[in-house]
DSSP file (Angstrom, degrees, kcal/mol; ACC not computed):
  #  RESIDUE AA STRUCTURE BP1 BP2  ACC     N-H-->O    O-->H-N    N-H-->O    O-->H-N    TCO  KAPPA ALPHA  PHI   PSI    X-CA   Y-CA   Z-CA
    1    1 A M              0   0    0      0, 0.0     2,-0.2     0, 0.0    14,-0.2   0.000 360.0 360.0 360.0 103.5    5.1   -1.9    2.3
    2    2 A P        -     0   0    0      0, 0.0    12,-1.2     0, 0.0     2,-0.6  -0.444 360.0-143.2 -71.8 136.9    5.3   -0.8    5.9
    3    3 A T  E     +A   13   0A   0     10,-0.2    10,-0.2    -2,-0.2     3,-0.1  -0.903  20.4 177.4 -96.5 120.6    2.3   -1.2    8.2
    4    4 A Y  E     +     0   0A   0      8,-2.7     2,-0.3    -2,-0.6     9,-0.1   0.778  63.0   7.6 -94.6 -31.6    2.2    1.8   10.5
    5    5 A Y  E     -A   12   0A   0      7,-1.1     7,-3.0     2,-0.0     2,-0.4  -0.962  53.6-148.0-145.3 159.0   -0.9    1.1   12.5
    6    6 A T  E     -A   11   0A   0     -2,-0.3     2,-0.6     5,-0.2     5,-0.2  -0.965  18.8-173.1-130.4 118.1   -3.5   -1.5   12.9
    7    7 A I  E >  S-A   10   0A   0      3,-2.8     3,-2.4    -2,-0.4    48,-0.1  -0.945  72.2 -26.8-116.0 112.9   -7.0   -0.2   13.7
    8    8 A D  T 3  S-     0   0    0     -2,-0.6    -1,-0.2     1,-0.3     3,-0.1   0.872 128.8 -46.5  51.0  41.5   -9.7   -2.8   14.6
    9    9 A G  T 3  S+     0   0    0      1,-0.2     2,-0.5    -3,-0.0    -1,-0.3   0.356 113.8 121.1  85.4  -5.4   -7.8   -5.4   12.6
   10   10 A V  E <   -A    7   0A   0     -3,-2.4    -3,-2.8    18,-0.1     2,-0.4  -0.818  58.5-137.0 -96.1 124.6   -7.3   -3.1    9.6
   11   11 A K  E     -AB   6  27A   0     16,-2.9    16,-2.4    -2,-0.5     2,-0.6  -0.643   8.6-149.6 -81.2 132.7   -3.7   -2.5    8.6
   12   12 A I  E     +AB   5  26A   0     -7,-3.0    -8,-2.7    -2,-0.4    -7,-1.1  -0.922  26.8 176.5-103.9 118.2   -2.8    1.1    7.7
   13   13 A Q  E     -AB   3  25A   0     12,-3.0    12,-3.0    -2,-0.6     2,-0.4  -0.912  21.9-166.5-127.8 148.6    0.0    1.2    5.1
   14   14 A L        -     0   0    0    -12,-1.2     2,-0.4    -2,-0.3    10,-0.1  -0.983  17.4-144.1-128.6 145.1    2.0    3.7    3.1
   15   15 A F    >   -     0   0    0     -2,-0.4     3,-0.9   -14,-0.2     2,-0.2  -0.839  13.7-121.8-110.8 143.6    4.2    2.9    0.1
   16   16 A F  T 3  S+     0   0    0     -2,-0.4    58,-0.1     1,-0.2    57,-0.1  -0.553 100.8  18.5 -71.1 148.5    7.5    4.4   -1.1
   17   17 A N  T 3  S+     0   0    0     56,-0.4    -1,-0.2    -2,-0.2     2,-0.1   0.746  91.7 157.9  61.5  26.4    7.2    5.7   -4.6
   18   18 A D    <   -     0   0    0     -3,-0.9    -1,-0.2     1,-0.1     2,-0.0  -0.434  41.9-103.3 -82.3 159.7    3.4    5.8   -4.5
   19   19 A H        -     0   0    0     -2,-0.1     4,-0.2     1,-0.1    -1,-0.1  -0.283  48.3 -74.4 -77.6 161.2    1.3    8.0   -6.7
   20   20 A V  S    S+     0   0    0      2,-0.1    -1,-0.1    -2,-0.0    16,-0.0  -0.571  91.0  72.2 -87.3 159.9   -0.4   11.3   -5.8
   21   21 A P  S    S-     0   0    0      0, 0.0     2,-0.1     0, 0.0    -2,-0.0   0.535  94.8-102.1 -73.4 162.0   -2.7   12.4   -4.3
   22   22 A P        +     0   0    0      0, 0.0    15,-2.4     0, 0.0    16,-0.5  -0.331  64.6 148.1 -55.4 127.1   -1.3   11.7   -0.8
   23   23 A H  E     - C   0  36A   0     13,-0.3     2,-0.3    -4,-0.2    13,-0.2  -0.935  37.4-135.1-153.0 169.6   -3.1    8.7    0.5
   24   24 A F  E     - C   0  35A   0     11,-1.9    11,-2.5    -2,-0.3     2,-0.4  -0.924  19.9-123.1-130.4 161.3   -2.9    5.6    2.6
   25   25 A H  E     -BC  13  34A   0    -12,-3.0   -12,-3.0    -2,-0.3     2,-0.5  -0.866  15.7-162.9-103.5 135.3   -3.9    2.0    2.1
   26   26 A A  E     -BC  12  33A   0      7,-2.7     7,-2.1    -2,-0.4     2,-0.4  -0.987  18.2-176.3-118.0 122.4   -6.3    0.3    4.6
   27   27 A V  E     +BC  11  32A   0    -16,-2.4   -16,-2.9    -2,-0.5     2,-0.3  -0.964  17.9 159.0-130.0 131.9   -6.1   -3.5    4.3
   28   28 A I  E >   - C   0  31A   0      3,-2.3     3,-2.9    -2,-0.4   -18,-0.1  -0.927  66.3 -48.4-149.4 128.1   -8.0   -6.3    5.9
   29   29 A A  T 3  S-     0   0    0     -2,-0.3    -1,-0.1     1,-0.3     0, 0.0  -0.224 124.4 -15.5  48.5-124.6   -8.4   -9.9    4.5
   30   30 A E  T 3  S+     0   0    0     -3,-0.1     2,-0.4     2,-0.0    -1,-0.3   0.370 120.3  93.7 -90.0   6.1   -9.5   -9.6    0.8
   31   31 A H  E <   +C   28   0A   0     -3,-2.9    -3,-2.3    14,-0.1     2,-0.3  -0.787  45.1 169.0-103.7 141.7  -10.5   -5.9    1.2
   32   32 A Q  E     -CD  27  46A   0     14,-0.7    14,-1.6    -2,-0.4     2,-0.4  -0.986   6.4-177.2-147.9 140.6   -8.3   -2.9    0.4
   33   33 A V  E     -CD  26  45A   0     -7,-2.1    -7,-2.7    -2,-0.3     2,-0.5  -0.994  18.2-144.4-137.0 144.7   -9.2    0.8    0.2
   34   34 A L  E     -CD  25  44A   0     10,-2.7     9,-3.5    -2,-0.4    10,-1.0  -0.948  20.8-165.7-106.7 126.8   -7.1    3.8   -0.7
   35   35 A I  E     -CD  24  42A   0    -11,-2.5   -11,-1.9    -2,-0.5     2,-0.3  -0.957  20.6-125.7-120.0 127.6   -8.1    6.9    1.2
   36   36 A V  E  >  -C   23   0A   0      5,-2.7     4,-2.1    -2,-0.5   -13,-0.3  -0.528  17.5-144.7 -70.1 129.4   -6.9   10.5    0.3
   37   37 A I  T  4 S+     0   0    0    -15,-2.4    -1,-0.1    -2,-0.3   -14,-0.1   0.910  92.5  46.3 -66.1 -44.4   -5.3   12.0    3.4
   38   38 A D  T  4 S+     0   0    0    -16,-0.5    -1,-0.2     1,-0.2   -15,-0.1   0.912 129.2  21.2 -68.3 -43.6   -6.5   15.6    2.8
   39   39 A S  T  4 S-     0   0    0      2,-0.1    -2,-0.2     0, 0.0    -1,-0.2   0.620  90.5-135.0-101.1 -15.7  -10.2   14.9    2.0
   40   40 A L     <  +     0   0    0     -4,-2.1     2,-0.3     1,-0.2    -3,-0.1   0.746  55.6 145.7  60.7  26.2  -10.6   11.5    3.6
   41   41 A E        -     0   0    0     -5,-0.2    -5,-2.7     1,-0.1     2,-0.5  -0.646  58.7-104.8 -89.4 150.1  -12.4   10.4    0.4
   42   42 A V  E     -D   35   0A   0     -2,-0.3    -7,-0.2    -7,-0.2     3,-0.1  -0.639  30.5-173.1 -74.9 123.1  -12.1    6.8   -0.9
   43   43 A L  E     -     0   0A   0     -9,-3.5     2,-0.3    -2,-0.5    -1,-0.2   0.872  67.1 -26.8 -83.2 -42.9   -9.8    6.9   -4.0
   44   44 A E  E    S+D   34   0A   0    -10,-1.0   -10,-2.7     0, 0.0    -1,-0.4  -0.974 101.3  36.1-165.1 161.5  -10.4    3.3   -4.9
   45   45 A G  E     -D   33   0A   0     -2,-0.3     2,-0.3   -12,-0.2   -12,-0.3  -0.307  64.8-106.4  88.6-172.4  -11.4    0.0   -3.4
   46   46 A S  E     -D   32   0A   0    -14,-1.6   -14,-0.7    -2,-0.1     3,-0.0  -0.994  18.6-167.9-156.3 156.4  -13.7   -0.9   -0.6
   47   47 A L        -     0   0    0     -2,-0.3   -20,-0.0   -16,-0.1   -15,-0.0  -0.924  49.8 -78.6-134.0 159.2  -13.9   -2.1    3.1
   48   48 A P    >>  -     0   0    0      0, 0.0     4,-2.6     0, 0.0     3,-0.5  -0.384  50.9-114.5 -55.7 142.5  -16.9   -3.3    5.0
   49   49 A K  H 3> S+     0   0    0      1,-0.3     4,-2.5     2,-0.2     5,-0.2   0.852 113.7  51.4 -53.9 -42.6  -18.9   -0.2    6.1
   50   50 A S  H 3> S+     0   0    0      1,-0.2     4,-1.6     2,-0.2    -1,-0.3   0.897 113.3  45.3 -64.7 -38.8  -18.3   -0.6    9.8
   51   51 A K  H <> S+     0   0    0     -3,-0.5     4,-2.4     2,-0.2    -2,-0.2   0.919 112.0  51.5 -68.8 -43.9  -14.5   -0.9    9.3
   52   52 A L  H  X S+     0   0    0     -4,-2.6     4,-2.7     1,-0.2     5,-0.3   0.909 107.7  52.9 -60.6 -42.9  -14.4    2.1    6.8
   53   53 A K  H  X S+     0   0    0     -4,-2.5     4,-2.0    -5,-0.2    -1,-0.2   0.912 111.3  46.2 -59.7 -43.5  -16.3    4.3    9.3
   54   54 A K  H  X S+     0   0    0     -4,-1.6     4,-2.5     2,-0.2    -1,-0.2   0.895 112.9  49.8 -66.1 -40.4  -13.8    3.5   12.0
   55   55 A I  H  X S+     0   0    0     -4,-2.4     4,-2.9     2,-0.2    -2,-0.2   0.914 111.2  47.9 -66.7 -43.4  -10.8    4.1    9.7
   56   56 A V  H  X S+     0   0    0     -4,-2.7     4,-2.3     2,-0.2    -1,-0.2   0.910 112.7  49.2 -65.2 -41.3  -12.1    7.4    8.4
   57   57 A K  H  X S+     0   0    0     -4,-2.0     4,-1.6    -5,-0.3    -2,-0.2   0.936 113.7  46.2 -61.3 -46.3  -12.8    8.6   12.0
   58   58 A W  H  X S+     0   0    0     -4,-2.5     4,-1.0     1,-0.2    -2,-0.2   0.923 111.9  51.4 -61.4 -45.0   -9.3    7.5   13.1
   59   59 A A  H  < S+     0   0    0     -4,-2.9     3,-0.4     1,-0.2    -1,-0.2   0.874 106.0  54.5 -63.5 -38.0   -7.7    9.1   10.0
   60   60 A K  H >< S+     0   0    0     -4,-2.3     3,-0.8     1,-0.2    -1,-0.2   0.906 109.8  47.4 -61.2 -40.7   -9.5   12.4   10.7
   61   61 A E  H 3< S+     0   0    0     -4,-1.6    -1,-0.2     1,-0.2    -2,-0.2   0.687 122.1  36.3 -72.5 -18.3   -8.0   12.4   14.2
   62   62 A N  T 3X S+     0   0    0     -4,-1.0     4,-2.2    -3,-0.4    -1,-0.2   0.039  76.3 122.1-124.2  24.8   -4.5   11.6   12.8
   63   63 A Q  H <> S+     0   0    0     -3,-0.8     4,-2.5     1,-0.2     5,-0.2   0.891  74.2  52.4 -58.5 -43.8   -4.4   13.6    9.6
   64   64 A E  H  > S+     0   0    0      1,-0.2     4,-2.2     2,-0.2    -1,-0.2   0.915 110.7  47.3 -62.5 -42.7   -1.4   15.6   10.5
   65   65 A E  H  > S+     0   0    0      2,-0.2     4,-2.4     1,-0.2    -1,-0.2   0.892 111.2  51.5 -65.9 -38.8    0.7   12.5   11.3
   66   66 A L  H  X S+     0   0    0     -4,-2.2     4,-2.4     2,-0.2    -2,-0.2   0.901 109.1  51.0 -63.2 -40.4   -0.5   10.8    8.1
   67   67 A K  H  X S+     0   0    0     -4,-2.5     4,-2.4     2,-0.2    -2,-0.2   0.911 110.1  49.8 -62.4 -42.1    0.6   13.9    6.1
   68   68 A E  H  X S+     0   0    0     -4,-2.2     4,-2.4     2,-0.2    -2,-0.2   0.911 110.5  49.4 -63.8 -42.6    4.0   13.8    7.8
   69   69 A L  H  X S+     0   0    0     -4,-2.4     4,-2.2     2,-0.2    -1,-0.2   0.909 109.9  51.9 -62.6 -41.6    4.4   10.1    7.0
   70   70 A W  H  X S+     0   0    0     -4,-2.4     4,-2.4     1,-0.2    -2,-0.2   0.941 110.7  47.7 -59.7 -47.6    3.5   10.7    3.4
   71   71 A E  H  X S+     0   0    0     -4,-2.4     4,-2.2     1,-0.2    -1,-0.2   0.895 109.0  54.3 -61.4 -41.2    6.1   13.5    3.1
   72   72 A L  H  X S+     0   0    0     -4,-2.4     4,-1.2     1,-0.2    -1,-0.2   0.912 109.8  47.5 -58.7 -43.6    8.7   11.2    4.7
   73   73 A H  H  < S+     0   0    0     -4,-2.2   -56,-0.4     1,-0.2     3,-0.3   0.906 110.0  52.0 -64.6 -42.0    8.0    8.6    2.1
   74   74 A R  H >< S+     0   0    0     -4,-2.4     3,-1.1     1,-0.2    -2,-0.2   0.876 109.3  50.0 -64.0 -36.6    8.2   11.1   -0.7
   75   75 A K  H 3< S+     0   0    0     -4,-2.2    -1,-0.2     1,-0.2    -2,-0.2   0.773 109.4  52.6 -71.3 -26.0   11.6   12.4    0.5
   76   76 A N  T 3<        0   0    0     -4,-1.2    -1,-0.2    -3,-0.3    -2,-0.2   0.156 360.0 360.0 -97.4  18.2   13.0    8.8    0.7
   77   77 A E    <         0   0    0     -3,-1.1    -1,-0.2    -5,-0.1    -2,-0.1   0.518 360.0 360.0 -57.7 360.0   12.0    7.8   -2.9
C-alpha cells in the first residue's frame, strides 16, 4: 500500500485492486478513513475532526491529482 502524501501526520494511501468508487485512505495511528475522491465524502471509518477537516481541504485542492493516481492504479491491476 503506497503512501503518496503525509498531511499533518496523516498518511494518504491508494491501493492497487481497490474497490469503487474511486477513493483514498487517510491513516493515522489507530484511525483510518476512506474518502471518495469525487464528492470528498467519508465512505467509512473516522479520523479526529481536526485531522479530517485538514485532509478534506487538502483533497479538494488536489482532486485532479488524486483522480489521476486512482486511474493509474486501476490500469496497473
